[in-house]
TORNU-204128 format. One line per field, with one value per residue: residue number from 1; residue in three letters; x, y, z of N, C-alpha, C, O in turn. Coordinates in Angstrom, 3 decimals. Layout:
<sites>
resi = (NUM|...) .
resn = (ALA|...) .
nX = (X|...) .
nY = (Y|...) .
nZ = (Z|...) .
caX = (X|...) .
caY = (Y|...) .
caZ = (Z|...) .
cX = (X|...) .
cY = (Y|...) .
cZ = (Z|...) .
oX = (X|...) .
oY = (Y|...) .
oZ = (Z|...) .
</sites>
This chain:
<sites>
resi = (1|2|3|4|5|6|7|8|9|10|11|12|13|14|15|16|17|18|19|20|21|22|23|24|25|26|27|28|29|30|31|32|33|34|35|36|37|38|39|40|41|42|43|44|45|46|47|48|49|50|51|52|53|54|55|56|57|58|59|60|61|62|63|64|65|66|67|68|69|70|71|72|73|74|75|76|77|78|79|80|81|82|83|84|85|86|87|88|89|90|91|92|93|94|95|96|97|98|99|100|101|102|103|104|105|106|107|108|109|110|111|112|113|114|115|116|117|118|119|120|121|122|123|124|125|126|127|128|129|130|131|132|133|134|135|136|137|138|139|140|141|142|143|144|145|146|147|148|149|150|151|152|153|154|155|156|157|158|159|160|161|162|163|164|165|166|167|168|169|170|171|172|173|174|175|176|177|178|179|180|181|182|183|184) .
resn = (MET|ARG|ASN|LYS|GLN|ALA|ARG|ALA|ALA|TRP|TRP|GLU|GLY|LEU|PRO|GLU|GLY|ILE|ARG|ASN|GLN|ILE|ASP|GLY|TYR|VAL|LEU|GLN|ASP|SER|LEU|MET|ALA|ALA|VAL|ARG|VAL|VAL|GLY|ASP|ILE|GLY|PHE|ILE|PRO|ASN|GLY|ILE|GLY|VAL|ALA|THR|ALA|THR|ALA|ILE|VAL|SER|ASP|ARG|TYR|ALA|TYR|TYR|GLY|ASP|ARG|ILE|ALA|ARG|GLU|PRO|ASP|THR|PRO|VAL|ASP|GLN|GLU|SER|LEU|LEU|ARG|ARG|VAL|GLY|GLY|VAL|PRO|GLY|ARG|VAL|VAL|ALA|ILE|GLU|ALA|VAL|TRP|ASP|GLY|ASP|THR|VAL|ARG|ASP|TRP|PHE|VAL|ARG|LEU|LEU|ALA|ILE|THR|ALA|ASP|PRO|ALA|GLU|GLU|HIS|ALA|LEU|ALA|LEU|ILE|HIS|ARG|ALA|MET|ALA|GLU|ARG|HIS|LEU|GLY|LYS|GLU|GLU|GLU|ARG|GLU|GLY|ARG|HIS|PRO|ALA|ALA|VAL|VAL|ALA|GLN|ARG|ALA|GLY|ALA|GLU|LEU|ALA|ASP|ARG|LEU|SER|ILE|PRO|PHE|HIS|PHE|ALA|SER|PRO|ASP|THR|PRO|ASP|ASP|GLU|ALA|PRO|ARG|TRP|GLN|PRO) .
nX = (63.843|61.739|61.357|59.761|60.965|63.137|61.759|60.515|62.737|63.692|61.535|61.632|63.951|63.228|62.622|60.597|58.636|58.153|57.258|54.906|53.497|53.087|51.643|49.425|48.207|47.613|45.783|43.697|42.903|44.202|45.757|47.395|48.533|50.097|51.872|53.134|54.598|56.409|57.709|58.795|60.801|62.276|62.791|65.106|67.448|67.379|66.716|64.109|61.335|58.082|56.536|57.723|57.383|54.602|54.258|55.430|53.642|51.353|52.029|51.708|48.956|48.094|49.063|47.460|44.851|41.505|41.335|41.550|40.051|37.855|36.167|32.628|30.754|29.140|25.657|23.984|21.478|18.203|16.258|17.839|19.476|17.502|16.623|18.955|19.186|16.914|17.742|19.385|20.308|18.654|17.537|17.591|19.068|20.348|21.851|25.076|27.859|31.220|34.592|37.317|40.346|42.871|45.976|45.590|42.940|42.736|41.042|37.850|34.325|32.486|29.258|27.039|24.761|23.581|22.945|20.848|20.649|21.460|24.178|25.718|27.542|26.714|27.741|26.632|27.299|30.247|31.881|33.865|36.118|36.140|33.817|31.907|32.212|31.345|28.693|27.767|28.294|29.855|29.070|27.927|27.634|29.922|30.822|33.497|33.872|34.854|33.972|32.986|32.059|29.932|28.127|27.716|26.615|24.196|22.870|22.877|21.543|19.028|18.184|18.126|16.149|13.943|13.684|13.104|15.064|18.119|20.775|24.267|27.212|30.175|32.243|31.716|32.877|35.639|38.034|38.403|39.414|39.311|37.221|34.533|32.361|28.935|26.759|24.418) .
nY = (-16.847|-17.305|-18.982|-21.894|-24.439|-24.074|-23.561|-26.047|-27.700|-26.639|-27.295|-30.135|-30.495|-30.105|-31.390|-34.317|-34.086|-31.305|-30.758|-32.276|-30.862|-28.339|-29.172|-30.221|-27.896|-26.697|-28.559|-28.115|-25.700|-23.484|-20.995|-18.808|-19.912|-21.964|-20.447|-19.048|-21.118|-21.799|-19.359|-19.177|-21.098|-20.372|-17.612|-16.314|-18.147|-18.857|-16.655|-16.237|-14.447|-13.020|-13.117|-15.227|-17.323|-17.455|-18.197|-20.747|-22.106|-21.770|-23.403|-25.850|-25.807|-25.939|-28.478|-30.164|-29.429|-30.201|-31.708|-30.228|-29.123|-26.974|-23.941|-24.117|-23.188|-20.021|-19.622|-18.493|-18.457|-17.085|-17.472|-18.210|-15.918|-13.977|-14.900|-14.519|-11.712|-11.097|-11.575|-9.489|-6.815|-3.704|-1.327|-2.364|-0.739|-0.898|-3.171|-4.324|-5.075|-5.852|-5.791|-7.858|-9.462|-12.069|-13.887|-16.596|-17.222|-15.380|-12.844|-11.992|-11.543|-9.716|-9.899|-7.641|-6.442|-3.273|-1.190|1.270|3.094|1.043|2.517|0.337|-2.439|-5.683|-8.966|-11.025|-12.946|-14.589|-14.635|-16.482|-17.392|-20.293|-21.157|-19.621|-20.616|-23.256|-22.699|-21.431|-23.300|-25.087|-24.367|-21.871|-18.585|-15.995|-13.674|-12.783|-11.810|-11.911|-14.840|-14.622|-12.022|-12.138|-13.877|-12.435|-10.039|-10.933|-12.259|-10.236|-8.056|-9.183|-9.762|-7.166|-6.068|-7.618|-6.708|-4.116|-2.071|-0.174|-1.580|-1.855|-2.031|-1.124|-1.802|-3.945|-5.215|-5.333|-6.402|-4.445|-3.229|-0.736|0.669|3.055|3.202|2.452|5.166|6.776) .
nZ = (-95.629|-97.391|-99.465|-100.479|-100.503|-98.766|-96.404|-96.088|-95.709|-93.304|-91.687|-91.753|-90.309|-87.710|-84.384|-83.876|-81.862|-81.631|-84.226|-84.138|-82.166|-83.392|-85.680|-84.344|-83.334|-85.809|-86.901|-85.173|-86.005|-84.913|-85.532|-84.522|-82.199|-83.292|-84.885|-82.851|-81.568|-83.621|-83.770|-81.164|-81.236|-83.422|-83.906|-82.660|-82.830|-85.581|-87.023|-87.922|-88.900|-88.136|-90.496|-91.938|-90.100|-90.130|-92.799|-92.768|-91.077|-92.620|-94.772|-93.531|-93.064|-95.724|-96.338|-94.707|-95.413|-95.975|-93.680|-91.424|-88.449|-88.810|-87.806|-87.741|-90.664|-90.773|-91.008|-93.969|-94.948|-95.340|-93.275|-91.062|-90.830|-90.302|-87.813|-86.316|-86.471|-85.049|-82.457|-81.835|-79.749|-79.473|-82.006|-85.276|-87.926|-90.339|-92.699|-93.215|-95.297|-94.927|-95.855|-94.764|-93.645|-93.409|-92.900|-93.388|-94.277|-96.273|-98.057|-96.678|-95.975|-93.631|-92.469|-91.171|-88.633|-88.117|-85.434|-83.781|-80.793|-78.653|-80.519|-82.426|-83.931|-85.020|-85.424|-88.008|-89.925|-91.087|-93.994|-95.869|-98.572|-99.117|-97.801|-99.156|-101.767|-101.376|-100.758|-103.085|-105.085|-107.817|-110.406|-110.366|-111.617|-111.277|-112.292|-112.296|-109.739|-106.261|-104.529|-101.876|-101.800|-103.592|-102.270|-99.869|-100.871|-102.035|-99.848|-97.872|-99.145|-99.661|-97.044|-95.890|-97.507|-96.757|-94.164|-94.578|-94.540|-95.139|-97.188|-97.154|-98.978|-99.554|-101.307|-103.363|-105.558|-105.365|-103.027|-100.150|-97.279|-96.271|-97.225|-97.356|-94.531|-93.558|-93.087|-91.027) .
caX = (63.371|60.432|61.339|59.035|61.911|63.898|60.848|60.337|63.978|63.701|60.507|62.132|65.011|62.674|62.328|59.241|57.727|57.767|56.409|53.590|52.807|52.644|50.564|48.249|47.546|47.065|44.593|42.635|42.703|44.725|46.837|48.325|49.276|51.113|52.879|53.892|55.572|57.473|58.456|59.552|62.002|62.976|63.098|66.474|68.522|67.326|66.355|62.796|60.412|56.662|56.049|58.204|56.694|53.246|54.363|55.689|52.378|50.443|52.394|51.092|47.526|47.933|49.317|46.325|43.642|40.170|41.390|41.587|38.750|37.527|34.914|31.526|30.329|27.962|24.621|23.605|20.104|17.406|15.618|18.871|19.856|16.390|16.645|20.101|18.822|15.920|18.416|20.262|19.718|18.541|16.803|18.461|18.800|20.973|22.675|26.286|28.900|32.506|35.748|38.356|41.232|43.992|46.965|45.176|41.712|42.792|39.943|36.527|33.351|31.677|27.905|26.749|23.540|23.925|21.842|20.801|20.141|22.771|24.825|26.702|27.459|26.580|28.106|25.618|27.953|31.593|31.807|35.184|36.076|35.753|32.408|31.121|32.241|30.434|27.328|27.408|28.466|30.867|28.531|27.385|28.342|30.348|31.186|34.827|33.883|35.216|32.746|32.459|31.307|28.679|27.236|27.376|25.728|22.866|22.254|22.670|20.512|17.726|17.827|17.750|14.862|12.915|13.542|12.801|16.136|19.165|21.923|25.447|28.431|30.894|33.180|31.316|33.632|37.064|38.313|38.922|39.060|39.266|36.094|33.687|31.340|27.568|26.470|22.964) .
caY = (-18.207|-17.243|-20.070|-23.046|-25.542|-23.752|-23.770|-27.496|-28.232|-26.216|-28.105|-31.497|-30.477|-29.973|-32.643|-34.816|-33.550|-29.928|-30.846|-32.761|-29.785|-27.360|-29.795|-30.310|-26.585|-26.501|-29.404|-27.493|-24.389|-22.497|-20.366|-18.010|-20.804|-22.637|-19.441|-18.757|-22.193|-21.605|-18.180|-19.468|-21.886|-19.928|-16.189|-15.935|-18.946|-19.002|-15.394|-16.347|-13.394|-13.381|-13.462|-16.570|-18.257|-17.600|-18.963|-22.144|-22.654|-21.825|-24.619|-26.981|-25.711|-26.457|-29.917|-30.864|-29.113|-30.444|-32.451|-29.269|-28.958|-25.559|-23.494|-24.332|-22.028|-19.324|-19.761|-17.292|-18.570|-15.977|-17.783|-18.136|-14.517|-13.302|-15.320|-13.837|-10.303|-11.027|-11.616|-8.328|-5.773|-2.396|-1.233|-2.571|0.333|-1.215|-4.366|-3.893|-6.049|-5.189|-6.642|-8.056|-10.482|-12.544|-14.610|-17.965|-17.254|-14.344|-11.893|-12.490|-10.483|-9.803|-9.371|-7.021|-5.691|-1.996|-0.768|2.579|2.979|1.669|2.528|-0.754|-3.399|-7.046|-9.942|-11.985|-14.037|-14.411|-15.323|-16.609|-17.980|-21.705|-21.244|-19.051|-21.555|-24.361|-22.179|-21.127|-24.436|-24.920|-23.840|-20.524|-17.507|-14.975|-12.489|-12.342|-11.283|-12.811|-15.542|-14.103|-10.805|-12.538|-14.397|-11.339|-9.117|-11.545|-12.498|-8.958|-7.270|-9.822|-9.566|-5.762|-5.883|-8.234|-5.888|-2.754|-1.173|-0.103|-2.491|-1.119|-2.784|-0.059|-2.288|-5.319|-5.796|-5.409|-6.397|-3.167|-3.122|0.678|1.278|3.831|2.466|2.981|6.330|7.003) .
caZ = (-95.838|-98.044|-100.421|-99.938|-100.270|-97.552|-95.267|-95.949|-95.118|-91.899|-91.035|-91.607|-89.313|-86.356|-83.683|-84.103|-80.840|-81.982|-85.426|-83.706|-81.456|-84.386|-86.460|-83.480|-83.369|-87.149|-87.052|-84.371|-86.602|-83.970|-86.288|-83.726|-81.305|-84.109|-85.238|-81.626|-81.363|-84.614|-83.338|-79.941|-81.521|-84.615|-84.041|-82.302|-83.413|-87.039|-87.668|-88.556|-88.498|-88.064|-91.836|-92.276|-89.201|-90.663|-94.052|-92.385|-90.587|-93.776|-95.501|-92.821|-93.370|-97.091|-96.285|-94.100|-96.179|-95.416|-92.404|-90.323|-87.783|-88.923|-87.211|-88.680|-91.435|-90.281|-92.029|-94.712|-95.428|-94.816|-91.998|-90.023|-90.654|-89.619|-86.403|-85.693|-86.327|-83.979|-81.163|-81.692|-78.895|-80.115|-83.260|-86.431|-88.887|-91.626|-92.841|-93.900|-95.640|-94.751|-96.138|-93.763|-94.168|-92.609|-93.699|-93.696|-95.071|-97.287|-97.899|-96.342|-95.741|-92.414|-92.642|-89.880|-88.354|-87.499|-84.582|-83.131|-79.409|-78.750|-81.836|-82.439|-85.031|-84.511|-86.450|-88.448|-90.645|-91.610|-95.281|-96.491|-99.920|-99.157|-97.412|-100.248|-102.887|-101.039|-100.817|-104.475|-105.979|-108.868|-111.656|-110.174|-112.311|-110.306|-113.069|-111.907|-108.376|-105.171|-104.138|-100.605|-102.108|-104.236|-101.229|-98.958|-101.585|-102.163|-98.533|-97.191|-99.837|-99.429|-95.635|-95.712|-98.178|-95.905|-92.964|-95.045|-94.099|-96.159|-97.240|-97.589|-99.279|-100.252|-102.321|-103.675|-106.670|-105.059|-101.589|-99.659|-95.863|-95.894|-97.919|-96.421|-93.778|-93.613|-92.243|-90.942) .
cX = (61.968|60.260|60.701|59.966|62.724|63.035|60.648|61.562|64.063|62.727|61.028|63.246|64.518|62.514|60.860|58.242|57.247|56.902|54.999|52.800|52.267|51.494|49.290|47.479|46.917|45.776|43.413|42.276|43.099|45.976|47.855|49.135|50.391|52.230|53.747|54.935|56.726|58.341|59.324|60.839|62.830|63.418|64.564|67.504|68.540|66.951|65.027|61.905|58.975|56.140|56.478|57.539|55.276|53.259|54.600|54.393|51.366|50.739|51.740|49.576|47.267|48.111|48.078|44.996|42.350|40.177|41.416|40.178|38.420|36.276|33.805|31.187|29.155|26.905|24.311|22.220|19.252|16.750|16.616|19.282|18.755|16.360|17.782|19.802|17.812|16.539|19.325|19.588|19.707|17.793|17.781|18.069|19.431|21.658|23.879|27.208|30.232|33.619|36.685|39.277|42.270|44.876|46.536|43.956|41.705|41.653|38.658|35.623|32.611|30.326|27.449|25.339|23.979|22.705|21.996|20.236|20.289|23.336|25.959|26.571|27.481|26.832|26.943|26.257|29.366|31.663|33.189|35.053|35.561|34.282|31.520|31.078|31.351|28.982|26.874|27.433|29.427|30.338|28.046|28.249|28.640|30.787|32.528|34.937|34.312|33.940|32.154|31.637|29.959|27.677|26.790|26.391|24.311|22.170|21.939|21.566|19.127|17.264|17.375|16.394|13.727|12.652|13.161|13.775|17.205|20.193|23.094|26.614|29.251|31.790|32.849|32.147|35.105|37.268|38.986|38.484|39.092|38.137|35.222|32.607|29.984|27.431|24.971|22.535) .
cY = (-18.194|-18.379|-21.305|-24.229|-25.303|-23.956|-25.262|-28.132|-27.867|-27.074|-29.519|-31.587|-30.331|-31.334|-33.031|-34.232|-32.148|-29.932|-31.296|-31.665|-28.753|-27.930|-29.945|-28.998|-26.330|-27.305|-28.897|-26.111|-23.272|-21.853|-19.684|-18.873|-21.515|-21.667|-19.120|-19.834|-22.047|-20.428|-18.448|-20.228|-21.326|-18.491|-15.878|-16.818|-18.962|-17.723|-15.434|-15.242|-13.896|-13.811|-14.874|-17.621|-18.510|-18.409|-20.441|-22.800|-22.747|-23.034|-25.841|-26.981|-26.288|-27.972|-30.661|-30.574|-29.338|-31.208|-31.522|-29.089|-27.466|-25.232|-23.753|-23.041|-21.351|-19.390|-18.425|-17.425|-17.521|-16.276|-17.709|-16.692|-13.727|-13.651|-14.620|-12.353|-10.138|-11.039|-10.429|-7.304|-4.425|-2.482|-1.353|-1.548|0.082|-2.574|-3.926|-5.077|-5.303|-6.193|-6.700|-9.130|-10.909|-13.427|-16.023|-17.982|-16.232|-13.356|-12.620|-11.302|-10.771|-9.163|-8.910|-6.446|-4.436|-1.530|0.687|2.322|1.570|1.559|1.507|-1.547|-4.795|-8.029|-10.886|-13.185|-13.613|-15.274|-15.329|-17.388|-19.418|-21.878|-20.745|-19.995|-22.762|-23.911|-21.969|-22.347|-24.095|-24.188|-22.401|-19.473|-16.387|-13.686|-11.913|-11.796|-12.357|-13.510|-15.049|-12.840|-11.140|-13.009|-13.273|-10.366|-9.686|-11.674|-11.183|-8.131|-7.864|-9.621|-8.130|-5.479|-6.454|-7.417|-4.439|-1.727|-1.147|-1.231|-1.695|-2.078|-1.857|-0.559|-3.729|-6.001|-6.031|-5.429|-5.090|-2.998|-1.678|1.411|2.009|2.965|3.169|4.139|6.535|8.310) .
cZ = (-96.442|-99.048|-99.776|-99.658|-99.001|-96.311|-95.020|-95.317|-93.640|-91.100|-90.760|-90.557|-87.885|-85.697|-83.874|-83.110|-81.171|-83.237|-85.044|-82.992|-82.447|-85.208|-85.635|-83.457|-84.733|-87.306|-86.227|-84.895|-85.639|-84.568|-85.384|-82.758|-82.070|-84.495|-84.026|-81.356|-82.352|-84.194|-82.131|-80.238|-82.664|-84.666|-83.785|-83.010|-84.940|-87.765|-88.396|-88.000|-88.509|-89.433|-92.226|-91.390|-89.702|-91.951|-93.761|-91.926|-91.728|-94.657|-94.857|-93.036|-94.762|-97.113|-95.767|-94.777|-95.428|-94.097|-91.199|-89.775|-87.741|-88.117|-88.218|-89.420|-90.742|-91.374|-92.694|-95.342|-94.705|-93.467|-90.844|-89.761|-89.954|-88.129|-85.666|-85.480|-85.192|-82.588|-80.897|-80.780|-79.615|-81.428|-84.414|-87.496|-90.248|-91.537|-93.666|-94.139|-95.640|-95.035|-94.941|-94.342|-93.153|-93.476|-94.086|-94.613|-96.192|-97.023|-97.526|-96.059|-94.441|-92.715|-91.262|-89.829|-87.618|-86.703|-84.144|-81.737|-78.843|-80.170|-81.816|-83.726|-84.424|-85.649|-86.733|-89.120|-91.037|-92.862|-95.912|-97.792|-99.934|-98.803|-98.548|-101.446|-102.619|-101.188|-102.268|-105.384|-107.100|-110.098|-111.566|-110.869|-111.321|-110.982|-112.623|-110.494|-107.382|-104.698|-102.816|-100.838|-102.724|-103.181|-100.299|-99.602|-101.643|-100.814|-97.837|-97.813|-99.596|-97.993|-95.393|-96.340|-97.319|-94.650|-93.287|-94.475|-95.182|-96.036|-97.789|-97.782|-100.162|-101.379|-102.716|-104.762|-106.367|-103.553|-101.160|-98.211|-95.353|-96.620|-96.904|-95.794|-93.916|-92.631|-92.211|-91.619) .
oX = (61.111|59.137|61.064|59.772|62.971|63.509|60.613|61.432|64.461|63.033|60.876|63.458|65.308|62.293|59.993|57.113|56.067|55.920|54.013|51.589|51.111|50.484|48.189|46.252|45.807|44.779|42.261|41.443|42.426|47.100|49.051|50.310|51.502|53.407|54.958|56.053|57.891|59.568|60.468|61.851|63.967|64.346|65.206|68.357|69.611|66.877|64.844|61.739|58.702|55.376|55.684|57.171|54.805|52.363|54.032|54.080|50.601|49.823|51.278|48.975|46.316|47.392|47.692|44.091|42.119|39.133|41.313|39.225|38.682|35.459|34.019|31.316|28.281|27.228|24.369|21.833|19.566|16.699|16.286|19.423|19.046|16.100|17.609|20.127|17.854|15.923|19.968|18.428|20.672|17.458|18.702|16.915|19.097|21.994|23.734|27.326|30.363|33.598|36.832|39.008|42.523|44.566|47.081|43.950|40.769|41.342|38.404|36.100|32.173|30.262|27.466|24.791|24.674|21.589|23.090|19.427|19.265|23.013|27.028|25.634|28.176|26.211|26.353|25.820|29.638|31.521|33.642|34.007|34.638|33.578|30.505|30.030|30.674|28.144|25.741|26.673|29.767|31.086|27.780|29.471|27.752|31.092|32.689|36.016|34.153|32.924|30.933|30.638|28.955|26.519|25.607|25.444|23.344|21.025|20.856|20.738|18.167|16.090|16.345|15.584|12.674|11.539|12.924|13.377|17.206|20.446|22.952|26.966|29.050|32.071|33.627|32.126|35.754|36.737|40.000|37.330|38.922|38.102|35.175|32.018|29.905|27.922|24.314|21.348) .
oY = (-18.984|-18.699|-21.700|-24.946|-26.240|-24.457|-25.699|-29.016|-28.691|-27.523|-30.034|-32.653|-30.424|-32.331|-32.168|-33.915|-31.837|-29.194|-30.768|-31.543|-28.342|-27.258|-29.809|-28.986|-25.804|-26.776|-29.206|-25.420|-22.245|-22.138|-19.959|-18.590|-21.655|-22.025|-18.941|-19.510|-22.158|-20.499|-17.997|-20.025|-21.752|-18.168|-15.237|-16.295|-19.069|-17.706|-14.732|-15.114|-15.048|-14.772|-15.633|-18.693|-19.647|-19.224|-21.301|-23.918|-23.709|-23.629|-26.748|-28.046|-27.048|-28.672|-31.683|-31.407|-28.744|-31.344|-31.985|-28.924|-26.790|-26.096|-23.621|-21.945|-22.019|-19.230|-17.370|-16.603|-17.127|-15.400|-17.207|-16.283|-12.891|-12.789|-14.176|-11.798|-9.149|-10.560|-10.363|-6.953|-4.071|-3.568|-0.545|-1.483|0.764|-3.056|-3.245|-5.968|-4.253|-7.312|-5.727|-9.653|-10.215|-13.685|-16.587|-18.688|-16.206|-13.071|-13.728|-10.177|-11.892|-8.019|-9.681|-6.020|-4.521|-1.481|1.250|1.413|0.944|0.634|1.767|-1.364|-5.051|-7.937|-11.465|-14.318|-12.438|-16.495|-14.309|-17.972|-19.731|-22.663|-21.364|-20.159|-23.245|-24.661|-22.291|-22.418|-22.929|-23.467|-21.775|-19.479|-15.895|-12.706|-10.693|-11.358|-13.552|-12.847|-15.059|-12.611|-10.499|-12.593|-13.172|-9.919|-8.990|-11.253|-11.025|-7.563|-7.132|-9.344|-7.905|-4.741|-5.831|-7.422|-3.636|-0.665|-2.009|-1.759|-0.952|-2.839|-1.808|0.189|-4.639|-7.227|-6.836|-4.566|-4.683|-2.666|-1.427|2.641|1.633|2.107|4.324|4.088|6.476|8.638) .
oZ = (-96.046|-99.436|-98.668|-98.676|-98.241|-95.291|-93.870|-94.470|-92.817|-89.995|-89.652|-89.977|-86.946|-86.385|-84.017|-83.486|-81.009|-83.313|-85.559|-83.179|-82.345|-85.414|-86.169|-83.550|-84.811|-87.798|-86.534|-84.308|-85.554|-84.154|-85.477|-82.522|-81.560|-84.439|-84.158|-80.953|-81.968|-84.259|-82.075|-79.568|-82.867|-85.408|-84.617|-83.728|-85.537|-88.994|-89.390|-86.787|-88.847|-89.523|-92.782|-91.871|-89.697|-92.176|-94.435|-92.334|-91.794|-95.225|-95.548|-93.176|-94.949|-97.825|-96.335|-94.719|-94.375|-93.459|-90.064|-90.536|-86.746|-87.795|-89.423|-88.874|-90.191|-92.551|-92.062|-96.173|-93.582|-92.604|-89.770|-88.608|-89.099|-87.290|-84.530|-84.430|-84.460|-81.636|-79.849|-81.000|-80.293|-81.902|-84.532|-87.920|-91.217|-90.456|-94.682|-93.298|-96.270|-94.522|-94.200|-95.424|-92.169|-94.640|-95.035|-95.622|-96.991|-95.867|-97.999|-95.918|-94.181|-93.163|-90.303|-90.846|-86.605|-87.219|-84.135|-81.549|-78.571|-80.915|-81.264|-84.503|-83.441|-86.708|-85.821|-88.917|-91.283|-92.795|-96.432|-98.077|-100.686|-99.440|-98.869|-102.071|-103.527|-101.687|-102.628|-106.350|-107.300|-110.758|-112.592|-110.719|-110.625|-110.303|-112.573|-110.094|-107.630|-104.485|-102.654|-100.157|-102.414|-103.192|-99.978|-98.956|-101.333|-100.653|-97.272|-97.100|-99.354|-97.748|-94.757|-95.779|-97.181|-94.123|-92.384|-93.996|-96.061|-94.953|-98.760|-96.880|-101.375|-102.315|-102.429|-104.879|-107.035|-102.854|-101.728|-97.940|-94.160|-96.626|-95.733|-96.451|-94.334|-91.503|-93.250|-91.631) .
</sites>
């Protein structure tokens, strides 16, 4: 049932109560809860797998668009990032940008503070496409790069420069969640 028309027909065949429950989870940006409901009613009787359940829920995300109550964007301005770094336990030795992804937001970049004593990573910002596009604006030149990479590169490099520590982004031009990580 990868076909969008087949998914729409399946959706329309659901009772209103179940459609409302799934849409309620979607509007709260609760992807996994919505997929679980689709799975609970579809896996056995209709042979719907996880990929199809996710596609059905993704269709609902597309339908609601900006009406979904998303988590607020994490700030990427320098003063906010400096304040966040100031709250990190341990000595910050590097700033790193790392690719990640999921079925709803596609590729995104996590901006991290890397510490020694204790050796850990601390989240500073999660930069996904929509957030990056809002930050950059429509006219910003991206040179064919993913907007999340452009924002992460600029914010991370500037922050590292202000802290006089290294910045590492192993794959700034191409999403790659297996790119080499920063090594001291």
